[in-house]
Backbone as CSV, one residue per row, in Angstrom:
resi,resn,N_x,N_y,N_z,CA_x,CA_y,CA_z,C_x,C_y,C_z
1,MET,-12.195,-13.668,7.035,-11.826,-12.360,7.553,-12.003,-11.269,6.508
2,SER,-13.053,-11.386,5.721,-13.405,-10.376,4.733,-14.865,-9.992,4.912
3,ALA,-15.147,-8.703,4.823,-16.507,-8.231,5.031,-17.470,-8.838,4.030
4,ARG,-16.990,-9.157,2.848,-17.868,-9.723,1.814,-18.494,-11.046,2.271
5,ASN,-17.855,-11.726,3.212,-18.333,-13.029,3.678,-19.266,-12.948,4.881
6,LEU,-19.545,-11.729,5.360,-20.421,-11.573,6.516,-21.894,-11.656,6.103
7,PRO,-22.750,-12.130,7.003,-24.188,-12.147,6.702,-24.763,-10.736,6.790
8,ILE,-25.889,-10.517,6.120,-26.588,-9.237,6.203,-27.408,-9.196,7.490
9,GLY,-27.428,-8.039,8.144,-28.193,-7.893,9.375,-28.071,-6.486,9.908
10,SER,-28.517,-6.254,11.128,-28.333,-4.948,11.758,-26.848,-4.723,11.991
11,ALA,-26.462,-3.459,12.147,-25.056,-3.158,12.402,-24.565,-3.883,13.651
12,GLN,-25.417,-3.971,14.670,-25.027,-4.640,15.900,-24.803,-6.132,15.679
13,ALA,-25.699,-6.771,14.910,-25.552,-8.197,14.645,-24.320,-8.474,13.778
14,VAL,-24.113,-7.646,12.766,-22.939,-7.818,11.906,-21.661,-7.604,12.707
15,ASN,-21.673,-6.596,13.589,-20.497,-6.329,14.400,-20.202,-7.487,15.353
16,ALA,-21.247,-8.075,15.916,-21.056,-9.210,16.824,-20.413,-10.384,16.089
17,GLU,-20.868,-10.643,14.861,-20.283,-11.726,14.078,-18.828,-11.403,13.726
18,TRP,-18.576,-10.152,13.352,-17.211,-9.747,13.014,-16.280,-9.884,14.223
19,ALA,-16.754,-9.453,15.404,-15.956,-9.554,16.619,-15.632,-11.009,16.942
20,SER,-16.592,-11.904,16.703,-16.371,-13.328,16.941,-15.275,-13.861,16.028
21,ARG,-15.291,-13.433,14.777,-14.265,-13.887,13.831,-12.894,-13.319,14.191
22,ILE,-12.868,-12.062,14.608,-11.601,-11.429,15.000,-10.962,-12.188,16.164
23,SER,-11.785,-12.558,17.136,-11.263,-13.220,18.333,-10.771,-14.635,18.052
24,ALA,-11.172,-15.201,16.909,-10.841,-16.602,16.620,-9.577,-16.767,15.780
25,VAL,-8.989,-15.675,15.331,-7.817,-15.794,14.469,-6.560,-15.272,15.172
26,GLN,-5.433,-15.759,14.705,-4.156,-15.348,15.273,-3.683,-14.052,14.629
27,PRO,-2.949,-13.218,15.374,-2.389,-11.996,14.787,-1.436,-12.326,13.643
28,ALA,-1.409,-11.451,12.656,-0.494,-11.625,11.521,0.795,-10.843,11.712
29,GLY,0.811,-9.931,12.668,1.994,-9.108,12.918,1.581,-7.790,13.542
30,SER,2.531,-6.897,13.697,2.217,-5.580,14.249,1.443,-4.781,13.209
31,ALA,0.691,-3.786,13.667,-0.055,-2.945,12.737,0.885,-2.274,11.743
32,GLY,2.095,-1.933,12.207,3.071,-1.319,11.318,3.500,-2.217,10.185
33,ASP,3.398,-3.533,10.391,3.754,-4.492,9.338,2.547,-4.879,8.484
34,VAL,1.377,-4.990,9.121,0.186,-5.434,8.400,-0.332,-4.340,7.462
35,TYR,-0.380,-3.110,7.961,-0.801,-2.005,7.110,0.373,-1.568,6.253
36,CYS,0.152,-1.410,4.973,1.246,-1.054,4.076,0.751,-0.069,3.029
37,GLY,1.630,0.355,2.168,1.272,1.333,1.163,1.781,2.711,1.526
38,ARG,1.654,3.636,0.597,2.229,4.958,0.803,1.585,5.707,1.962
39,SER,0.291,5.504,2.179,-0.380,6.226,3.266,0.299,5.975,4.605
40,ILE,0.581,4.712,4.900,1.186,4.395,6.200,2.649,4.820,6.222
41,VAL,3.326,4.788,5.082,4.713,5.243,5.010,4.797,6.730,5.323
42,GLU,3.919,7.532,4.708,3.929,8.974,4.952,3.541,9.288,6.395
43,ALA,2.531,8.591,6.916,2.119,8.821,8.300,3.227,8.458,9.279
44,SER,3.960,7.384,8.989,5.070,6.986,9.855,6.196,8.010,9.808
45,SER,6.480,8.542,8.624,7.508,9.574,8.497,7.128,10.823,9.279
46,ALA,5.864,11.209,9.182,5.387,12.377,9.924,5.482,12.147,11.429
47,THR,5.172,10.937,11.867,5.232,10.611,13.292,6.648,10.729,13.825
48,ARG,7.610,10.218,13.054,9.007,10.325,13.484,9.454,11.780,13.524
49,ALA,9.070,12.551,12.516,9.481,13.952,12.459,8.908,14.748,13.629
50,ALA,7.712,14.384,14.052,7.057,15.102,15.145,7.347,14.490,16.510
51,ALA,8.122,13.393,16.539,8.354,12.659,17.787,7.014,12.342,18.451
52,GLY,6.074,11.853,17.634,4.726,11.611,18.118,4.391,10.141,18.263
53,ASN,3.111,9.860,18.377,2.590,8.497,18.507,1.559,8.283,17.412
54,LEU,1.678,7.175,16.691,0.816,6.917,15.544,-0.240,5.877,15.885
55,CYS,-1.486,6.209,15.599,-2.587,5.270,15.718,-3.345,5.243,14.397
56,VAL,-3.975,4.127,14.117,-4.709,3.931,12.878,-6.201,3.838,13.174
57,VAL,-6.997,4.617,12.440,-8.451,4.482,12.508,-8.830,3.323,11.589
58,SER,-9.090,2.172,12.192,-9.366,0.955,11.439,-10.855,0.644,11.472
59,ALA,-11.458,0.521,10.291,-12.875,0.166,10.221,-13.116,-1.257,10.701
60,GLY,-12.066,-2.074,10.708,-12.213,-3.460,11.122,-11.885,-3.732,12.574
61,LEU,-11.073,-2.848,13.177,-10.580,-3.134,14.526,-10.784,-2.008,15.525
62,GLY,-11.202,-0.839,15.079,-11.311,0.300,15.970,-10.042,1.140,15.907
63,LEU,-9.706,1.771,17.006,-8.511,2.618,17.071,-7.316,1.756,17.477
64,VAL,-6.334,1.648,16.583,-5.218,0.710,16.757,-3.905,1.483,16.849
65,CYS,-3.145,1.252,17.890,-1.806,1.827,17.977,-0.853,0.999,17.114
66,ILE,0.117,1.672,16.523,0.907,1.070,15.453,1.724,-0.128,15.912
67,GLU,2.048,-0.198,17.201,2.860,-1.319,17.678,2.026,-2.540,18.070
68,GLU,0.706,-2.426,18.079,-0.151,-3.548,18.452,-0.096,-4.660,17.422
69,THR,-0.251,-5.896,17.866,-0.357,-7.014,16.929,-1.819,-7.172,16.511
70,ILE,-2.034,-7.372,15.234,-3.391,-7.445,14.698,-3.475,-8.557,13.657
71,PRO,-4.689,-9.045,13.374,-4.862,-10.040,12.304,-4.916,-9.365,10.938
72,SER,-4.814,-10.156,9.900,-5.017,-9.671,8.540,-6.505,-9.758,8.216
73,TYR,-7.054,-8.740,7.568,-8.492,-8.713,7.301,-8.778,-7.789,6.116
74,ASN,-10.004,-7.867,5.613,-10.455,-6.985,4.537,-11.816,-6.423,4.917
75,LEU,-11.847,-5.139,5.281,-13.087,-4.463,5.638,-12.850,-2.967,5.504
76,THR,-13.794,-2.259,4.883,-13.607,-0.831,4.641,-14.934,-0.097,4.722
77,VAL,-14.874,1.226,4.919,-16.068,2.062,4.833,-15.999,2.954,3.593
78,THR,-15.101,2.629,2.675,-15.024,3.316,1.388,-15.857,2.554,0.370
79,LYS,-16.778,3.244,-0.278,-17.669,2.595,-1.234,-16.914,2.044,-2.436
80,GLY,-17.502,1.037,-3.055,-17.012,0.582,-4.346,-16.398,-0.794,-4.371
81,GLY,-15.895,-1.285,-3.258,-15.263,-2.595,-3.237,-16.156,-3.656,-2.623
82,PRO,-15.766,-4.910,-2.743,-16.581,-6.008,-2.221,-16.605,-6.093,-0.700
83,ASP,-15.693,-5.386,-0.027,-15.629,-5.454,1.435,-16.132,-4.182,2.104
84,TYR,-17.016,-3.450,1.401,-17.653,-2.245,1.945,-18.698,-2.666,2.971
85,ILE,-18.422,-2.423,4.245,-19.206,-3.003,5.326,-20.629,-2.450,5.391
86,VAL,-20.843,-1.204,4.982,-22.171,-0.596,5.118,-23.215,-1.329,4.286
87,GLU,-22.791,-1.971,3.195,-23.734,-2.730,2.370,-24.286,-3.956,3.094
88,LYS,-23.711,-4.326,4.214,-24.191,-5.476,4.987,-25.303,-5.089,5.971
89,PHE,-25.538,-3.787,6.168,-26.509,-3.358,7.176,-27.920,-3.374,6.593
90,SER,-28.829,-3.986,7.305,-30.202,-4.154,6.805,-31.137,-3.035,7.235
91,ALA,-30.724,-2.189,8.165,-31.643,-1.203,8.743,-31.268,0.237,8.410
92,GLY,-30.519,0.441,7.325,-30.176,1.801,6.924,-29.151,2.478,7.806
93,GLU,-28.381,1.689,8.545,-27.381,2.279,9.429,-26.167,2.757,8.627
94,THR,-25.323,3.541,9.271,-24.203,4.189,8.604,-22.872,3.728,9.192
95,SER,-21.798,4.220,8.584,-20.470,3.907,9.112,-20.289,4.466,10.521
96,ALA,-20.949,5.578,10.828,-20.870,6.140,12.179,-21.468,5.178,13.209
97,ASP,-22.566,4.517,12.839,-23.160,3.512,13.732,-22.194,2.349,13.949
98,TRP,-21.529,1.947,12.882,-20.531,0.876,12.984,-19.397,1.286,13.922
99,TRP,-18.915,2.524,13.784,-17.810,2.989,14.621,-18.206,3.053,16.098
100,ARG,-19.447,3.413,16.370,-19.887,3.437,17.776,-19.751,2.050,18.405
101,LEU,-19.991,1.021,17.597,-19.830,-0.342,18.097,-18.360,-0.723,18.210
102,MET,-17.560,-0.293,17.209,-16.136,-0.619,17.224,-15.389,0.152,18.289
103,SER,-15.757,1.405,18.524,-14.954,2.273,19.378,-15.126,1.986,20.861
104,ASN,-15.951,0.987,21.194,-16.004,0.551,22.593,-14.650,0.016,23.041
105,ARG,-13.811,-0.346,22.063,-12.504,-0.938,22.365,-11.527,0.109,22.913
106,ARG,-11.463,1.240,22.279,-10.607,2.349,22.719,-11.184,3.624,22.120
107,SER,-11.249,4.690,22.893,-11.878,5.912,22.411,-10.843,6.990,22.110
108,LEU,-11.231,7.935,21.265,-10.383,9.087,21.002,-10.188,9.917,22.258
109,SER,-11.220,9.974,23.075,-11.113,10.719,24.331,-10.040,10.117,25.231
110,GLU,-9.974,8.794,25.259,-8.955,8.112,26.071,-7.555,8.481,25.592
111,LEU,-7.359,8.486,24.280,-6.048,8.837,23.749,-5.708,10.297,24.012
112,SER,-6.703,11.174,23.878,-6.435,12.595,24.123,-6.041,12.845,25.569
113,ASP,-6.529,12.009,26.485,-6.150,12.140,27.891,-4.729,11.624,28.142
114,ARG,-4.281,10.663,27.330,-2.947,10.085,27.526,-1.838,11.002,27.044
115,PHE,-2.125,11.803,26.002,-1.102,12.649,25.395,-1.539,14.103,25.455
116,ASP,-0.566,15.013,25.658,-0.933,16.417,25.822,-0.542,17.286,24.628
117,GLY,-0.066,16.686,23.543,0.303,17.460,22.366,-0.858,17.608,21.400
118,LEU,-0.549,18.059,20.191,-1.569,18.167,19.158,-2.085,16.780,18.762
119,ILE,-3.342,16.738,18.336,-3.963,15.512,17.840,-4.195,15.729,16.347
120,LEU,-3.348,15.144,15.515,-3.405,15.361,14.075,-4.232,14.243,13.442
121,VAL,-5.375,14.599,12.880,-6.308,13.636,12.317,-6.213,13.714,10.800
122,ALA,-5.562,12.737,10.190,-5.348,12.720,8.738,-6.104,11.544,8.148
123,LEU,-7.284,11.812,7.598,-8.157,10.737,7.116,-8.871,11.152,5.835
124,PRO,-9.094,10.201,4.910,-9.969,10.480,3.764,-11.402,10.637,4.255
125,SER,-12.256,11.256,3.436,-13.594,11.643,3.887,-14.456,10.488,4.410
126,PRO,-14.423,9.263,3.825,-15.280,8.210,4.397,-14.926,7.880,5.844
127,TYR,-13.648,7.915,6.168,-13.222,7.607,7.533,-13.426,8.801,8.457
128,LEU,-13.286,10.003,7.918,-13.557,11.199,8.708,-15.028,11.259,9.092
129,ARG,-15.914,10.929,8.143,-17.348,10.880,8.456,-17.633,9.835,9.525
130,MET,-16.928,8.722,9.468,-17.168,7.629,10.410,-16.898,8.054,11.851
131,ILE,-15.856,8.847,12.088,-15.480,9.196,13.466,-15.858,10.621,13.858
132,ALA,-16.515,11.377,12.963,-16.784,12.800,13.232,-17.567,12.998,14.521
133,HIS,-18.554,12.126,14.760,-19.361,12.286,15.966,-18.504,12.167,17.227
134,GLU,-17.499,11.295,17.194,-16.654,11.125,18.379,-15.730,12.320,18.574
135,LEU,-15.279,12.910,17.485,-14.475,14.126,17.598,-15.281,15.255,18.230
136,THR,-16.537,15.374,17.830,-17.353,16.456,18.385,-17.624,16.270,19.872
137,GLU,-17.498,15.049,20.355,-17.769,14.769,21.767,-16.559,15.015,22.663
138,LEU,-15.404,15.339,22.065,-14.239,15.675,22.881,-14.513,16.939,23.676
139,ARG,-13.977,17.025,24.881,-14.139,18.266,25.639,-13.357,19.394,24.959
140,GLU,-13.715,20.617,25.240,-13.196,21.767,24.513,-11.676,21.842,24.544
141,SER,-11.062,21.550,25.682,-9.597,21.636,25.789,-8.909,20.610,24.898
142,SER,-9.546,19.456,24.680,-8.985,18.445,23.781,-9.245,18.816,22.329
143,LEU,-10.447,19.306,22.039,-10.785,19.656,20.663,-9.888,20.772,20.135
144,GLU,-9.482,21.695,20.995,-8.597,22.779,20.568,-7.249,22.262,20.096
145,ARG,-6.891,21.061,20.518,-5.601,20.480,20.109,-5.715,19.672,18.812
146,VAL,-6.928,19.513,18.291,-7.149,18.734,17.073,-6.842,19.571,15.837
147,ARG,-6.170,18.959,14.875,-5.985,19.545,13.551,-6.454,18.485,12.544
148,ILE,-7.403,18.844,11.687,-7.974,17.902,10.730,-7.363,18.156,9.367
149,LEU,-6.714,17.135,8.815,-6.041,17.230,7.521,-6.645,16.177,6.608
150,SER,-7.519,16.615,5.714,-8.238,15.665,4.879,-8.179,16.028,3.409
151,GLY,-8.436,17.295,3.098,-8.478,17.702,1.704,-9.781,17.345,1.038
152,SER,-10.686,16.722,1.777,-11.977,16.323,1.230,-12.986,17.446,1.426
153,ASP,-14.187,17.209,0.987,-15.260,18.176,1.174,-15.553,18.294,2.665
154,ASN,-15.154,19.430,3.250,-15.333,19.570,4.687,-16.783,19.867,5.069
155,GLY,-17.676,19.893,4.080,-19.091,19.990,4.372,-19.613,18.755,5.089
156,VAL,-18.829,17.675,5.079,-19.257,16.458,5.776,-19.082,16.599,7.283
157,LEU,-18.408,17.649,7.746,-18.081,17.781,9.152,-19.104,18.613,9.904
158,PRO,-19.377,18.242,11.153,-20.219,19.097,12.003,-19.566,20.462,12.205
159,ALA,-20.388,21.482,12.452,-19.886,22.853,12.577,-18.835,22.982,13.676
160,ARG,-18.948,22.187,14.718,-18.022,22.305,15.849,-16.590,21.949,15.450
161,LEU,-16.426,21.222,14.341,-15.089,20.801,13.923,-14.477,21.724,12.865
162,SER,-15.264,22.601,12.268,-14.790,23.371,11.121,-13.585,24.244,11.445
163,ALA,-13.514,24.759,12.664,-12.391,25.630,13.039,-11.082,24.865,13.168
164,GLN,-11.149,23.534,13.227,-9.940,22.730,13.416,-9.378,22.214,12.097
165,VAL,-10.015,22.552,10.975,-9.583,22.065,9.668,-8.388,22.867,9.157
166,ILE,-7.360,22.163,8.714,-6.227,22.777,8.017,-6.500,22.576,6.528
167,PRO,-6.758,23.655,5.776,-7.396,23.532,4.455,-6.465,23.154,3.301
168,TYR,-5.950,21.950,3.335,-5.203,21.443,2.182,-6.174,21.219,1.030
169,ASP,-5.719,21.478,-0.184,-6.576,21.299,-1.352,-5.755,20.765,-2.517
170,GLY,-6.303,20.846,-3.730,-5.676,20.259,-4.907,-4.297,20.785,-5.229
171,ARG,-3.894,21.890,-4.619,-2.548,22.406,-4.859,-1.460,21.491,-4.305
172,LEU,-1.826,20.619,-3.360,-0.843,19.665,-2.838,-0.404,18.686,-3.914
173,ASP,-1.185,18.558,-4.970,-0.840,17.676,-6.086,-0.382,18.455,-7.319
174,GLY,-0.253,19.761,-7.181,0.155,20.591,-8.305,1.649,20.527,-8.574
175,PRO,2.105,21.177,-9.641,3.504,21.063,-10.072,4.519,21.632,-9.088
176,GLN,4.103,22.586,-8.241,5.052,23.163,-7.274,5.118,22.392,-5.957
177,SER,4.210,21.468,-5.762,4.173,20.734,-4.499,5.369,19.804,-4.365
178,PRO,5.967,19.733,-3.172,7.086,18.814,-2.965,6.660,17.399,-2.627
179,ILE,5.345,17.162,-2.565,4.887,15.857,-2.071,3.612,15.442,-2.810
180,ARG,3.724,15.330,-4.115,2.575,14.943,-4.943,2.288,13.451,-4.785
181,GLY,1.063,13.066,-5.146,0.694,11.656,-5.045,-0.698,11.429,-5.592
182,THR,-1.389,10.447,-5.030,-2.719,10.082,-5.492,-3.768,10.446,-4.438
183,LYS,-5.024,10.380,-4.849,-6.115,10.717,-3.940,-6.115,9.812,-2.712
184,SER,-5.774,8.553,-2.884,-5.841,7.599,-1.780,-4.854,7.907,-0.663
185,ASP,-3.737,8.584,-0.976,-2.761,8.903,0.069,-2.695,10.405,0.368
186,PHE,-3.701,11.165,-0.096,-3.691,12.621,0.070,-3.575,13.023,1.538
187,ALA,-4.415,12.454,2.396,-4.455,12.878,3.797,-3.122,12.629,4.503
188,SER,-2.488,11.498,4.226,-1.204,11.197,4.862,-0.100,12.107,4.346
189,ARG,-0.176,12.463,3.061,0.806,13.409,2.528,0.600,14.800,3.123
190,ALA,-0.663,15.195,3.315,-0.950,16.469,3.972,-0.407,16.465,5.398
191,LEU,-0.567,15.353,6.079,-0.025,15.214,7.434,1.481,15.428,7.443
192,ARG,2.170,14.761,6.545,3.628,14.894,6.524,4.047,16.324,6.192
193,HIS,3.383,16.940,5.212,3.722,18.323,4.860,3.475,19.250,6.041
194,PHE,2.358,19.054,6.735,2.038,19.896,7.891,3.110,19.785,8.966
195,VAL,3.524,18.573,9.256,4.522,18.351,10.303,5.885,18.934,9.919
196,GLU,6.237,18.806,8.652,7.571,19.227,8.230,7.655,20.692,7.820
197,ALA,6.569,21.260,7.289,6.646,22.611,6.721,5.858,23.666,7.486
198,ILE,4.870,23.276,8.259,4.020,24.250,8.952,4.279,24.258,10.450
199,LEU,4.318,23.098,11.036,4.405,22.981,12.491,5.699,23.529,13.100
200,PRO,6.879,23.329,12.481,8.122,23.774,13.131,8.159,25.267,13.457
201,ASP,7.535,26.104,12.617,7.566,27.552,12.856,6.558,28.005,13.911
202,ALA,5.575,27.166,14.195,4.536,27.575,15.143,3.951,26.359,15.850
203,PRO,4.754,25.660,16.635,4.284,24.405,17.233,3.136,24.573,18.223
204,ARG,2.995,25.766,18.819,1.955,25.979,19.831,0.851,26.916,19.337
205,ALA,0.828,27.192,18.043,-0.161,28.118,17.500,-1.548,27.501,17.483
206,GLU,-2.551,28.355,17.390,-3.930,27.890,17.258,-4.175,27.415,15.823
207,ALA,-5.277,26.706,15.640,-5.584,26.145,14.328,-5.694,27.235,13.265
208,ALA,-6.280,28.372,13.591,-6.429,29.458,12.626,-5.082,29.960,12.144
209,SER,-4.100,30.019,13.027,-2.754,30.455,12.649,-2.080,29.413,11.763
210,HIS,-2.278,28.143,12.077,-1.727,27.084,11.231,-2.336,27.139,9.829
211,ALA,-3.642,27.377,9.763,-4.313,27.463,8.461,-3.794,28.652,7.660
212,LYS,-3.577,29.767,8.327,-3.063,30.964,7.650,-1.650,30.737,7.138
213,LYS,-0.822,30.056,7.927,0.543,29.740,7.504,0.531,28.828,6.279
214,LEU,-0.346,27.826,6.288,-0.448,26.936,5.130,-0.835,27.711,3.879
215,GLU,-1.795,28.602,3.999,-2.234,29.362,2.832,-1.102,30.224,2.274
216,SER,-0.268,30.761,3.137,0.868,31.558,2.656,1.878,30.687,1.920
217,VAL,2.039,29.443,2.367,2.959,28.518,1.701,2.419,28.122,0.333
218,MET,1.101,27.853,0.241,0.515,27.357,-0.999,0.047,28.468,-1.940
219,ALA,0.234,29.715,-1.545,-0.316,30.835,-2.313,0.167,30.870,-3.760
220,THR,1.392,30.443,-3.987,1.951,30.490,-5.352,1.891,29.139,-6.056
221,TRP,1.255,28.156,-5.435,1.157,26.827,-6.034,-0.048,26.750,-6.967
222,ASP,0.102,26.019,-8.049,-1.004,25.762,-8.973,-1.665,24.430,-8.626
223,ARG,-2.917,24.314,-8.987,-3.629,23.062,-8.776,-3.226,22.025,-9.821
224,HIS,-3.374,20.785,-9.453,-3.106,19.681,-10.371,-4.105,19.704,-11.510
225,GLU,-3.606,19.618,-12.734,-4.491,19.588,-13.906,-4.978,18.165,-14.136
226,VAL,-6.280,17.982,-14.048,-6.873,16.657,-14.205,-7.170,16.408,-15.682
227,ARG,-6.589,15.357,-16.227,-6.830,15.000,-17.626,-7.945,13.961,-17.697
228,PRO,-8.854,14.111,-18.658,-9.901,13.083,-18.806,-9.285,11.752,-19.209
229,GLY,-9.738,10.676,-18.561,-9.173,9.361,-18.832,-9.792,8.705,-20.059
230,THR,-9.040,7.803,-20.650,-9.512,7.023,-21.793,-10.513,5.973,-21.330
231,ARG,-11.604,5.815,-22.053,-12.598,4.795,-21.734,-12.217,3.477,-22.402
232,MET,-12.386,2.367,-21.672,-12.087,1.048,-22.222,-13.180,0.067,-21.845
233,SER,-13.272,-0.986,-22.609,-14.264,-2.024,-22.340,-13.823,-2.898,-21.172
234,ASP,-14.748,-3.699,-20.639,-14.406,-4.635,-19.561,-13.294,-5.583,-20.004
235,THR,-13.392,-6.081,-21.220,-12.394,-7.026,-21.726,-11.009,-6.398,-21.772
236,GLU,-10.924,-5.155,-22.233,-9.628,-4.470,-22.326,-9.040,-4.219,-20.941
237,ILE,-9.874,-3.813,-19.994,-9.387,-3.542,-18.638,-8.929,-4.828,-17.963
238,LYS,-9.660,-5.930,-18.169,-9.246,-7.209,-17.586,-7.926,-7.682,-18.181
239,THR,-7.689,-7.407,-19.440,-6.414,-7.769,-20.065,-5.268,-6.998,-19.419
240,ILE,-5.464,-5.726,-19.180,-4.437,-4.917,-18.512,-4.204,-5.427,-17.096
241,ALA,-5.285,-5.784,-16.399,-5.151,-6.314,-15.036,-4.340,-7.607,-15.035
242,ARG,-4.619,-8.503,-15.988,-3.865,-9.765,-16.064,-2.396,-9.493,-16.332
243,ASP,-2.116,-8.572,-17.256,-0.733,-8.292,-17.653,0.081,-7.674,-16.523
244,ASN,-0.602,-6.974,-15.595,0.114,-6.256,-14.535,-0.106,-6.861,-13.154
245,TRP,-0.755,-8.035,-13.120,-1.128,-8.648,-11.836,0.103,-8.904,-10.958
246,ALA,1.117,-9.512,-11.520,2.309,-9.834,-10.737,3.040,-8.565,-10.305
247,ARG,3.028,-7.581,-11.159,3.737,-6.330,-10.861,3.235,-5.678,-9.578
248,VAL,1.918,-5.745,-9.331,1.343,-5.096,-8.148,1.013,-6.092,-7.047
249,GLY,1.455,-7.325,-7.210,1.223,-8.335,-6.188,-0.245,-8.679,-5.990
250,GLY,-1.046,-8.533,-7.048,-2.458,-8.869,-6.947,-3.301,-7.866,-6.186
251,SER,-2.772,-6.666,-5.931,-3.512,-5.643,-5.183,-4.437,-4.877,-6.129
252,SER,-5.751,-4.974,-5.899,-6.696,-4.254,-6.759,-6.552,-2.750,-6.603
253,THR,-6.190,-2.307,-5.391,-5.985,-0.870,-5.171,-4.836,-0.357,-6.018
254,LYS,-3.728,-1.098,-6.038,-2.572,-0.675,-6.832,-2.867,-0.774,-8.325
255,LEU,-3.647,-1.772,-8.705,-4.020,-1.888,-10.115,-4.860,-0.689,-10.565
256,LEU,-5.788,-0.275,-9.719,-6.627,0.875,-10.074,-5.796,2.143,-10.162
257,ARG,-4.853,2.288,-9.264,-3.965,3.460,-9.305,-3.131,3.433,-10.583
258,LEU,-2.665,2.241,-10.972,-1.889,2.116,-12.199,-2.726,2.543,-13.400
259,LEU,-3.978,2.079,-13.464,-4.864,2.447,-14.563,-5.057,3.955,-14.635
260,ARG,-5.384,4.540,-13.489,-5.744,5.956,-13.486,-4.537,6.879,-13.596
261,ASP,-3.468,6.582,-12.834,-2.360,7.523,-12.716,-1.273,7.325,-13.759
262,GLU,-0.998,6.066,-14.112,0.072,5.809,-15.082,-0.457,5.685,-16.512
263,LEU,-1.600,5.009,-16.657,-2.121,4.742,-18.000,-3.238,5.698,-18.409
264,ASN,-3.689,6.537,-17.455,-4.743,7.523,-17.723,-5.988,6.866,-18.334
265,ILE,-6.405,5.772,-17.711,-7.602,5.047,-18.145,-8.704,5.287,-17.117
266,ALA,-9.865,5.697,-17.582,-10.990,5.963,-16.693,-11.720,4.662,-16.363
267,CYS,-11.933,4.427,-15.068,-12.689,3.238,-14.651,-13.267,3.502,-13.267
268,GLU,-14.583,3.443,-13.150,-15.236,3.678,-11.870,-14.820,2.591,-10.878
269,GLN,-14.667,2.980,-9.616,-14.077,2.086,-8.618,-14.871,0.797,-8.429
270,LYS,-16.194,0.900,-8.358,-17.005,-0.302,-8.138,-16.902,-1.238,-9.340
271,ARG,-16.892,-0.659,-10.540,-16.739,-1.474,-11.746,-15.393,-2.182,-11.736
272,PHE,-14.334,-1.454,-11.377,-13.018,-2.080,-11.393,-12.908,-3.170,-10.339
273,ALA,-13.525,-2.974,-9.168,-13.486,-4.004,-8.128,-14.095,-5.305,-8.647
274,ARG,-15.184,-5.177,-9.398,-15.821,-6.373,-9.988,-14.895,-7.052,-10.989
275,LEU,-14.268,-6.269,-11.859,-13.388,-6.842,-12.879,-12.151,-7.482,-12.245
276,ALA,-11.583,-6.812,-11.238,-10.408,-7.371,-10.561,-10.756,-8.676,-9.856
277,ALA,-11.956,-8.747,-9.276,-12.394,-9.988,-8.617,-12.532,-11.114,-9.633
278,GLU,-13.018,-10.788,-10.833,-13.146,-11.807,-11.879,-11.773,-12.334,-12.292
279,VAL,-10.806,-11.429,-12.421,-9.448,-11.865,-12.777,-8.840,-12.700,-11.655
280,ARG,-9.103,-12.293,-10.413,-8.581,-13.050,-9.260,-9.164,-14.466,-9.251
281,ASP,-10.457,-14.583,-9.532,-11.101,-15.905,-9.579,-10.535,-16.760,-10.713
282,GLU,-10.264,-16.114,-11.836,-9.649,-16.836,-12.964,-8.320,-17.442,-12.554
283,ARG,-7.508,-16.634,-11.913,-6.173,-17.091,-11.518,-6.248,-18.203,-10.487
284,ALA,-7.224,-18.098,-9.584,-7.370,-19.112,-8.534,-7.789,-20.462,-9.103
285,SER,-8.511,-20.445,-10.218,-8.984,-21.690,-10.814,-7.990,-22.328,-11.774
286,GLN,-6.896,-21.632,-12.041,-5.915,-22.164,-12.982,-4.986,-23.176,-12.315
């Protein structure tokens, strides 16, 4: 149940093999239990505050409602790790092509028809790119209810979506922000801030009004000062990974965050994924 173990082929062939594997395994629990980390915690808090419904854009399963039971798996559309699914495609296909195959299960349009409130889309840029085409296909009355909270380069979005962007930026991580964090949980933190600080004063406002309100809130905030990280050799980084393995429960994502955010050590994501895999293999053979 890891993308790294899939054969190389067309997106359709890879998806068919993945679907076969998904159907053959038992659920590990509800999506709320299987997905963990600060991103899901912040999104869940925002959902409760808004009295809303939470769904997860899953690269492995499609659009998943939080109460659904799902299997445990490793598959992503974020570059750098061993389970980056796009590297399995032989014909130059993209994550958007993969999503078209996955989204046959449940569509954003279907969800927009079920609920009549705002549709808050809080995703990092790789996942936003994956579903952008489906957002653009929403009918106008549904698209007007969309608010996109990403903080990423919005140049990745089609022009039809630009008016729906709520422009969170690096000030959310600055010293005046009440909800600082890491890049990996930026979108979920933006979601929570939007629900708690922007939406209550104007729950029925248009996207432009929400964006203007956000800018007034962040006008006096400073951006996060990025410090250059210390460079280390592979051997030194693997030693740190071994020393902190138990602390993070063997999570390579948490280890990378520890390196970058706590220890201020520079390490490119793909390089670190390789080193963490080597340490994991070492431990498995002991």
